[in-house]
N, C-alpha and C positions, 0 to 999 in steps of 0.2 A: 293475885297478882304472885304473892310470895310462893304459891304452891308451883306454879309456872315456872320460874325462877328454880327452886329447888330440882324439878324434874328436869331443867336445860342442865343444869350442874352433873345431875348424876348421870345422865346419857353422857355427856362429855367424858366426864369420865369413866365410864364403864369401854368408851370406844376408845381412849387413849389408852387405858390396861390392854384394852385386847392389842393393838398394836405393837404396844412394848413385847407383850408375850409373842408375837409374830416375829419381830427381830430377835429377841431372845433365843427363840428356838433356831433361827437361821444362824446364830451365832455359835448355838451349841452343837448343832449338827456338822460342822465343818472346824474341826482341831485349829487351834492357834498357830502349832508349828506350820501347819500347811498356809496358814493365811499369809503368816508374816514369811515365809522362806519364798512363797511364789511373788510377794509384791516387793521384797527385799530385791531379789534377782532381776527382776524388771526392772527396777532404776538404776542399779548396779551395770545392767547390758545398755542401757541407754549414753550413747556418748556425749549427747548435749548436756545432760545431766550432770555426768563425770566431770567434764570440762568446767561445766560453771561451778560445782563444788569445789573444784581445785580452784578456780579463780578466789571466790568467796574466801576459803583457806587463804590464802597468799596473801589476798590484800589485809586479812584480819592481822596476820602476822608481820607484815610490813607496816601497819600501823601501830600495832603492839611494840614493836623494836623503835620505831619513829619516838613516839612518847616516852618510852623508855629510856632513850639516850637523854632525854630531856630532863629525867628523874633519877638518873644515875642507875637505871637496871640493865643488867647487864641481859644480852639478847645470847 
């Protein structure tokens, strides 16, 4: 029974290693600058994303200033 478990662990480990190598080769084949620039430009071109981000930032600043007034923090 121990031999079967050992074989199973070795096979699963080998398959996992092959999958990791496939993902790594995909990451290496495309440059990091190309991946980052394309995804960032897509997000910044999306009006819904930018408006939601603006709302979150404004709410955070408003909350900080509200708490700050109680704690004598100058906004």
